[in-house]
MDTraj code that builds the backbone (N, CA, C; nanometers):
import mdtraj as md
import numpy as np

residues = "TYR PHE GLU ALA ASN ASN LEU ASP PRO VAL THR SER LEU ASP ASP LEU LEU GLU GLU SER TYR SER ASP MET LEU VAL VAL GLN ASN PRO ALA THR SER SER PRO GLY LEU ALA PHE LEU LEU LEU THR ILE ASN ASN TYR GLY GLU ASP GLY TYR LEU ASP TYR TRP ARG GLY LEU ASN GLU ASN GLY MET LEU VAL VAL ASN ASP TRP GLU THR THR TYR TYR THR GLU PHE THR THR TYR GLY GLY THR ARG PRO ILE ILE VAL SER TYR GLY SER SER PRO PRO PHE GLU VAL LEU PHE ALA GLU GLU PRO ILE ASP GLU PRO THR THR ALA ALA VAL PHE GLY LYS ASN THR CYS PHE ARG GLN ILE GLU PHE VAL GLY".split()
xyz = np.array([
    [-2.5208, 1.1867, 0.0408],
    [-2.4560, 1.3153, 0.0624],
    [-2.4942, 1.4158, -0.0462],
    [-2.4823, 1.3727, -0.1706],
    [-2.5062, 1.4655, -0.2806],
    [-2.6516, 1.5093, -0.2871],
    [-2.7426, 1.4159, -0.2731],
    [-2.8846, 1.4507, -0.2754],
    [-2.9193, 1.5416, -0.1581],
    [-2.8684, 1.5077, -0.0402],
    [-2.8968, 1.5875, 0.0792],
    [-2.8410, 1.7294, 0.0679],
    [-2.7361, 1.7468, -0.0111],
    [-2.6731, 1.8779, -0.0272],
    [-2.7027, 1.9424, -0.1626],
    [-2.8029, 1.8866, -0.2332],
    [-2.8464, 1.9411, -0.3621],
    [-2.7287, 1.9632, -0.4581],
    [-2.6464, 1.8594, -0.4700],
    [-2.5275, 1.8649, -0.5538],
    [-2.5269, 1.7454, -0.6478],
    [-2.4978, 1.7680, -0.7737],
    [-2.4889, 1.6573, -0.8690],
    [-2.3652, 1.5738, -0.8399],
    [-2.3741, 1.4417, -0.8532],
    [-2.2551, 1.3582, -0.8369],
    [-2.1526, 1.3873, -0.9468],
    [-2.0292, 1.3607, -0.9169],
    [-1.9201, 1.3760, -1.0128],
    [-1.9403, 1.2769, -1.1272],
    [-1.9173, 1.3217, -1.2502],
    [-1.9284, 1.2321, -1.3658],
    [-1.8007, 1.2275, -1.4486],
    [-1.7032, 1.3111, -1.4152],
    [-1.5784, 1.3131, -1.4916],
    [-1.4640, 1.3589, -1.4018],
    [-1.3435, 1.3362, -1.4476],
    [-1.2274, 1.3840, -1.3727],
    [-1.2247, 1.5361, -1.3671],
    [-1.2669, 1.6016, -1.4735],
    [-1.2686, 1.7478, -1.4745],
    [-1.3622, 1.8049, -1.3684],
    [-1.4691, 1.7334, -1.3371],
    [-1.5608, 1.7794, -1.2319],
    [-1.4878, 1.8021, -1.1001],
    [-1.3862, 1.7208, -1.0734],
    [-1.3141, 1.7302, -0.9463],
    [-1.2406, 1.8626, -0.9298],
    [-1.2250, 1.9369, -1.0378],
    [-1.1588, 2.0673, -1.0330],
    [-1.2565, 2.1811, -1.0061],
    [-1.3859, 2.1521, -1.0111],
    [-1.4869, 2.2565, -0.9920],
    [-1.4967, 2.2974, -0.8454],
    [-1.5194, 2.4263, -0.8243],
    [-1.5281, 2.4804, -0.6891],
    [-1.6384, 2.4134, -0.6069],
    [-1.7458, 2.3712, -0.6728],
    [-1.8560, 2.3082, -0.5993],
    [-1.8137, 2.1764, -0.5340],
    [-1.7005, 2.1204, -0.5758],
    [-1.6505, 1.9956, -0.5167],
    [-1.5235, 2.0180, -0.4337],
    [-1.4980, 2.1422, -0.3940],
    [-1.3770, 2.1700, -0.3166],
    [-1.3832, 2.1021, -0.1800],
    [-1.2675, 2.0589, -0.1350],
    [-1.2504, 1.9935, -0.0043],
    [-1.3329, 1.8661, 0.0107],
    [-1.3629, 1.7986, -0.1002],
    [-1.4430, 1.6761, -0.0945],
    [-1.3656, 1.5505, -0.1320],
    [-1.2534, 1.5637, -0.2006],
    [-1.1837, 1.4487, -0.2579],
    [-1.0731, 1.3957, -0.1677],
    [-1.0682, 1.2628, -0.1556],
    [-0.9565, 1.1940, -0.0899],
    [-0.8970, 1.0962, -0.1901],
    [-0.7659, 1.1036, -0.2072],
    [-0.6937, 1.0088, -0.2918],
    [-0.5823, 0.9459, -0.2090],
    [-0.5310, 0.8348, -0.2593],
    [-0.4215, 0.7685, -0.1912],
    [-0.2888, 0.8067, -0.2566],
    [-0.1853, 0.8080, -0.1760],
    [-0.0500, 0.8333, -0.2229],
    [-0.0127, 0.7255, -0.3241],
    [0.0233, 0.7626, -0.4468],
    [0.0574, 0.6621, -0.5477],
    [0.1796, 0.5782, -0.5114],
    [0.2635, 0.6279, -0.4225],
    [0.3833, 0.5540, -0.3825],
    [0.3538, 0.4473, -0.2780],
    [0.2371, 0.4553, -0.2133],
    [0.2070, 0.3620, -0.1044],
    [0.0767, 0.2855, -0.1224],
    [0.0032, 0.3134, -0.2290],
    [-0.1283, 0.2520, -0.2472],
    [-0.1515, 0.2193, -0.3943],
    [-0.1935, 0.0963, -0.4219],
    [-0.2188, 0.0602, -0.5618],
    [-0.3388, 0.1346, -0.6219],
    [-0.4489, 0.1612, -0.5483],
    [-0.5531, 0.2455, -0.6081],
    [-0.5022, 0.3876, -0.6358],
    [-0.4168, 0.4381, -0.5480],
    [-0.3575, 0.5696, -0.5709],
    [-0.2713, 0.5714, -0.6959],
    [-0.1937, 0.4656, -0.7157],
    [-0.1112, 0.4552, -0.8357],
    [-0.1988, 0.4453, -0.9602],
    [-0.3053, 0.3670, -0.9531],
    [-0.3964, 0.3548, -1.0673],
    [-0.4585, 0.4905, -1.1013],
    [-0.4943, 0.5688, -0.9992],
    [-0.5511, 0.7016, -1.0238],
    [-0.4476, 0.7934, -1.0894],
    [-0.3241, 0.7889, -1.0421],
    [-0.2177, 0.8681, -1.1038],
    [-0.2007, 0.8299, -1.2506],
    [-0.1941, 0.7000, -1.2787],
    [-0.1782, 0.6545, -1.4168],
    [-0.2967, 0.6961, -1.5038],
    [-0.4164, 0.6937, -1.4461],
    [-0.5350, 0.7394, -1.5184],
    [-0.5209, 0.8861, -1.5579],
    [-0.4722, 0.9679, -1.4655],
    [-0.4576, 1.1103, -1.4969],
    [-0.3490, 1.1333, -1.6019],
    [-0.2418, 1.0549, -1.5978],
    [-0.1389, 1.0658, -1.7016],
    [-0.1972, 1.0256, -1.8364],
    [-0.2757, 0.9175, -1.8367],
    [-0.3400, 0.8723, -1.9603],
    [-0.4336, 0.9795, -2.0170],
    [-0.5106, 1.0438, -1.9306],
    [-0.6106, 1.1407, -1.9767],
    [-0.5526, 1.2770, -2.0129],
    [-0.4556, 1.3238, -1.9358],
    [-0.4050, 1.4599, -1.9539],
    [-0.2664, 1.4648, -2.0173],
    [-0.2058, 1.3486, -2.0365],
    [-0.0756, 1.3416, -2.1005],
    [0.0381, 1.3750, -2.0061],
    [0.1578, 1.3418, -2.0515],
    [0.2761, 1.3677, -1.9691],
    [0.2992, 1.5164, -1.9480],
    [0.2474, 1.5990, -2.0369],
    [0.2644, 1.7436, -2.0234],
    [0.1513, 1.8103, -1.9452],
    [0.0416, 1.7381, -1.9202],
    [-0.0733, 1.8008, -1.8558],
    [-0.1136, 1.7452, -1.7212],
    [-0.0684, 1.6252, -1.6870],
    [-0.1179, 1.5635, -1.5641],
    [-0.0740, 1.6383, -1.4388],
    [0.0457, 1.6974, -1.4400],
    [0.0899, 1.7716, -1.3212],
    [0.0038, 1.8953, -1.2986],
    [-0.0373, 1.9605, -1.4069],
    [-0.1296, 2.0740, -1.3934],
    [-0.2629, 2.0280, -1.3355],
    [-0.3091, 1.9103, -1.3783],
    [-0.4337, 1.8559, -1.3235],
    [-0.4190, 1.8329, -1.1731],
    [-0.3083, 1.7715, -1.1311],
    [-0.2855, 1.7463, -0.9887],
    [-0.2714, 1.8767, -0.9106],
    [-0.2099, 1.9775, -0.9688],
    [-0.2037, 2.1083, -0.9020],
    [-0.3450, 2.1625, -0.8813],
    [-0.4286, 2.1454, -0.9831],
    [-0.5673, 2.1889, -0.9715],
    [-0.6416, 2.1153, -0.8618],
    [-0.6200, 1.9838, -0.8528],
    [-0.6820, 1.9067, -0.7442],
    [-0.6349, 1.9585, -0.6089],
    [-0.5059, 1.9840, -0.5981],
    [-0.4495, 2.0340, -0.4727],
    [-0.5092, 2.1699, -0.4366],
    [-0.5188, 2.2578, -0.5348],
    [-0.5783, 2.3897, -0.5114],
    [-0.7256, 2.3794, -0.4733],
    [-0.7910, 2.2719, -0.5137],
    [-0.9329, 2.2525, -0.4822],
    [-0.9529, 2.1741, -0.3526],
    [-0.8459, 2.1552, -0.2768],
    [-0.8599, 2.0963, -0.1440],
    [-0.8492, 1.9459, -0.1367],
    [-0.7884, 1.8822, -0.2370],
    [-0.7691, 1.7370, -0.2329],
    [-0.6890, 1.6987, -0.1083],
    [-0.7279, 1.5866, -0.0475],
    [-0.6539, 1.5292, 0.0646],
    [-0.5869, 1.4018, 0.0161],
    [-0.4564, 1.3876, 0.0427],
    [-0.3824, 1.2674, 0.0064],
    [-0.3488, 1.1923, 0.1344],
    [-0.3867, 1.0644, 0.1389],
    [-0.3556, 0.9785, 0.2540],
    [-0.2729, 0.8600, 0.2052],
    [-0.2148, 0.7863, 0.2975],
    [-0.1233, 0.6787, 0.2594],
    [-0.1899, 0.5521, 0.2093],
    [-0.3130, 0.5241, 0.2513],
    [-0.3694, 0.3935, 0.2163],
    [-0.5201, 0.4004, 0.1946],
    [-0.5706, 0.2942, 0.1319],
    [-0.7128, 0.2849, 0.1022],
    [-0.7961, 0.2786, 0.2297],
    [-0.7499, 0.2071, 0.3301],
    [-0.8265, 0.1920, 0.4540],
    [-0.8544, 0.3273, 0.5187],
    [-0.7539, 0.4142, 0.5233],
    [-0.7737, 0.5478, 0.5799],
    [-0.8732, 0.6264, 0.4954],
    [-0.8603, 0.6144, 0.3653],
    [-0.9542, 0.6810, 0.2748],
    [-1.0966, 0.6381, 0.3053],
    [-1.1199, 0.5086, 0.3075],
    [-1.2553, 0.4542, 0.3151],
    [-1.3150, 0.4620, 0.4552],
    [-1.2391, 0.4213, 0.5537],
    [-1.2960, 0.4068, 0.6880],
    [-1.2727, 0.5259, 0.7806],
    [-1.1884, 0.6214, 0.7404],
    [-1.1644, 0.7386, 0.8244],
    [-1.2147, 0.8673, 0.7595],
    [-1.1807, 0.8895, 0.6344],
    [-1.2114, 1.0171, 0.5688],
    [-1.3456, 1.0195, 0.4961],
    [-1.3942, 0.9055, 0.4507],
    [-1.5166, 0.8948, 0.3702],
    [-1.6403, 0.9240, 0.4546],
    [-1.7313, 1.0058, 0.4019],
    [-1.8524, 1.0415, 0.4762],
    [-1.9372, 0.9201, 0.5121],
    [-1.9327, 0.8156, 0.4315],
    [-2.0110, 0.6951, 0.4599],
    [-1.9773, 0.6372, 0.5964],
    [-1.8539, 0.6550, 0.6406],
    [-1.8112, 0.5987, 0.7695],
    [-1.7773, 0.7070, 0.8713],
    [-1.8366, 0.8247, 0.8566],
    [-1.8223, 0.9287, 0.9574],
    [-1.7183, 1.0344, 0.9273],
    [-1.6509, 1.0253, 0.8133],
    [-1.5535, 1.1269, 0.7754],
    [-1.6218, 1.2493, 0.7168],
    [-1.5419, 1.3373, 0.6604],
    [-1.5953, 1.4631, 0.6082],
    [-1.5870, 1.4741, 0.4566],
    [-1.5404, 1.3690, 0.3897],
    [-1.5186, 1.3780, 0.2452],
    [-1.6031, 1.2750, 0.1705],
    [-1.6907, 1.3225, 0.0807],
    [-1.7820, 1.2317, 0.0110],
    [-1.7293, 1.1741, -0.1201],
    [-1.6132, 1.2195, -0.1661],
    [-1.5578, 1.1702, -0.2924],
    [-1.4228, 1.1061, -0.2640],
    [-1.4100, 0.9786, -0.3013],
    [-1.2856, 0.9071, -0.2749],
    [-1.2420, 0.8283, -0.3977],
    [-1.1137, 0.8008, -0.4042],
    [-1.0624, 0.7052, -0.5018],
    [-1.0740, 0.5686, -0.4360],
    [-1.1444, 0.4777, -0.5016],
    [-1.1646, 0.3446, -0.4456],
    [-1.1772, 0.2444, -0.5590],
    [-1.2036, 0.1229, -0.5224],
    [-1.2216, 0.0148, -0.6184],
    [-1.3604, 0.0237, -0.6822],
    [-1.3712, -0.0180, -0.8080],
    [-1.5013, -0.0249, -0.8733],
    [-1.5938, -0.1241, -0.8058],
    [-1.5367, -0.2142, -0.7280],
    [-1.6159, -0.3151, -0.6572],
    [-1.6660, -0.2666, -0.5213],
    [-1.6359, -0.1436, -0.4830],
    [-1.6810, -0.0940, -0.3523],
    [-1.8329, -0.0906, -0.3373],
    [-1.9101, -0.0422, -0.4362],
    [-2.0562, -0.0442, -0.4193],
    [-2.1143, -0.1844, -0.3987],
    [-2.0774, -0.2865, -0.4790],
    [-2.1319, -0.4194, -0.4501],
    [-2.0844, -0.4749, -0.3159],
    [-1.9629, -0.4388, -0.2760],
    [-1.9120, -0.4792, -0.1449],
    [-2.0052, -0.4292, -0.0350],
    [-2.0516, -0.3042, -0.0483],
    [-2.1421, -0.2460, 0.0513],
    [-2.2697, -0.3287, 0.0656],
    [-2.3206, -0.3816, -0.0452],
    [-2.4425, -0.4630, -0.0412],
    [-2.4134, -0.6002, 0.0185],
    [-2.3087, -0.6641, -0.0278],
    [-2.2777, -0.8011, 0.0156],
    [-2.2392, -0.8115, 0.1623],
    [-2.1731, -0.7089, 0.2153],
    [-2.1196, -0.7193, 0.3506],
    [-2.1801, -0.6183, 0.4480],
    [-2.2968, -0.5661, 0.4163],
    [-2.3639, -0.4721, 0.5064],
    [-2.4039, -0.5422, 0.6360],
    [-2.3924, -0.4706, 0.7469],
    [-2.4317, -0.5286, 0.8759],
    [-2.5793, -0.5650, 0.8767],
    [-2.6625, -0.4766, 0.8242],
    [-2.8050, -0.5026, 0.8061],
    [-2.8277, -0.5196, 0.6561],
    [-2.9079, -0.6172, 0.6131],
    [-2.9280, -0.6397, 0.4690],
    [-2.9798, -0.5148, 0.3967],
    [-2.9208, -0.4866, 0.2809],
    [-2.9657, -0.3769, 0.1950],
    [-2.9732, -0.4283, 0.0512],
    [-3.0580, -0.3661, -0.0288],
    [-3.0744, -0.4054, -0.1684],
    [-2.9947, -0.3178, -0.2645],
    [-2.9640, -0.1971, -0.2235],
    [-2.8914, -0.1022, -0.3077],
    [-2.7697, -0.0509, -0.2317],
    [-2.6585, -0.0296, -0.3015],
    [-2.5407, 0.0244, -0.2328],
    [-2.5646, 0.1677, -0.1868],
    [-2.4971, 0.2049, -0.0809],
    [-2.5041, 0.3424, -0.0313],
    [-2.3985, 0.4297, -0.0979],
    [-2.3142, 0.3676, -0.1801],
    [-2.2095, 0.4384, -0.2527],
    [-2.2278, 0.4141, -0.4021],
    [-2.1536, 0.4885, -0.4826],
    [-2.1595, 0.4705, -0.6281],
    [-2.0197, 0.4868, -0.6860],
    [-1.9985, 0.4259, -0.7991],
    [-1.8723, 0.4408, -0.8711],
    [-1.8967, 0.5238, -0.9964],
    [-1.7976, 0.6009, -1.0349],
    [-1.8059, 0.6803, -1.1568],
    [-1.7457, 0.5981, -1.2695],
    [-1.8293, 0.5592, -1.3640],
    [-1.7837, 0.4779, -1.4762],
    [-1.8034, 0.5510, -1.6083],
    [-1.7721, 0.6793, -1.6109],
    [-1.7803, 0.7547, -1.7349],
    [-1.6588, 0.7292, -1.8223],
    [-1.6588, 0.7888, -1.9392],
    [-1.5469, 0.7731, -2.0314],
    [-1.4177, 0.8228, -1.9659],
    [-1.3151, 0.7402, -1.9722],
    [-1.1828, 0.7741, -1.9192],
    [-1.1831, 0.8058, -1.7697],
    [-1.2617, 0.7318, -1.6927],
    [-1.2629, 0.7517, -1.5474],
    [-1.2072, 0.6327, -1.4708],
    [-1.1662, 0.5286, -1.5412],
    [-1.1165, 0.4076, -1.4749],
    [-0.9840, 0.3652, -1.5371],
    [-0.9033, 0.2974, -1.4569],
    [-0.7764, 0.2439, -1.5048],
    [-0.7628, 0.1034, -1.4498],
    [-0.7264, 0.0110, -1.5347],
    [-0.7137, -0.1291, -1.4917],
    [-0.6074, -0.1409, -1.3831],
    [-0.6437, -0.2134, -1.2793],
    [-0.5515, -0.2356, -1.1682],
    [-0.5493, -0.3840, -1.1370],
    [-0.4319, -0.4376, -1.1201],
    [-0.4174, -0.5782, -1.0847],
    [-0.3454, -0.5860, -0.9516],
    [-0.4039, -0.6592, -0.8585],
    [-0.3379, -0.6833, -0.7307],
    [-0.2941, -0.8279, -0.7260],
    [-0.1913, -0.8538, -0.6521],
    [-0.1322, -0.9866, -0.6465],
    [-0.1524, -1.0479, -0.5089],
    [-0.1863, -1.1740, -0.5087],
    [-0.1962, -1.2500, -0.3846],
    [-0.1057, -1.3707, -0.3997],
    [-0.0273, -1.3976, -0.3009],
    [0.0579, -1.5145, -0.3148],
    [0.1509, -1.5327, -0.1996],
])
top = md.Topology()
chain = top.add_chain()
for i, resn in enumerate(residues, 1):
    res = top.add_residue(resn, chain, resSeq=i)
    for name in ("N", "CA", "C"):
        top.add_atom(name, md.element.get_by_symbol(name[0]), res)
traj = md.Trajectory(xyz[None], top)
């Protein structure tokens, strides 16, 4: 998407506030999705208790879409699967997942994760 549209990929959380990335981001509701909660906690960590709400207002003003779950984010809204939004909050393991479980074998993922300074937050999911 980015190469085809002559746009640099996002490298920081602040990039998501830039007009060039308007109407591109999908995040999950922190109350209903653990990746959404991890993203919220990341923004609190980065912008502080006094600044994170301003950051979220900025995301909202830049056309952020909030959905209830990861599945809707990935399989409905994400451009990789026919949606209209090329930037999503997802797991760091999503790119290798694309390689391991592709319908046709591929050597490189069709997606990428942003692993810049202060762009990730540890998330633990429970199975039991």
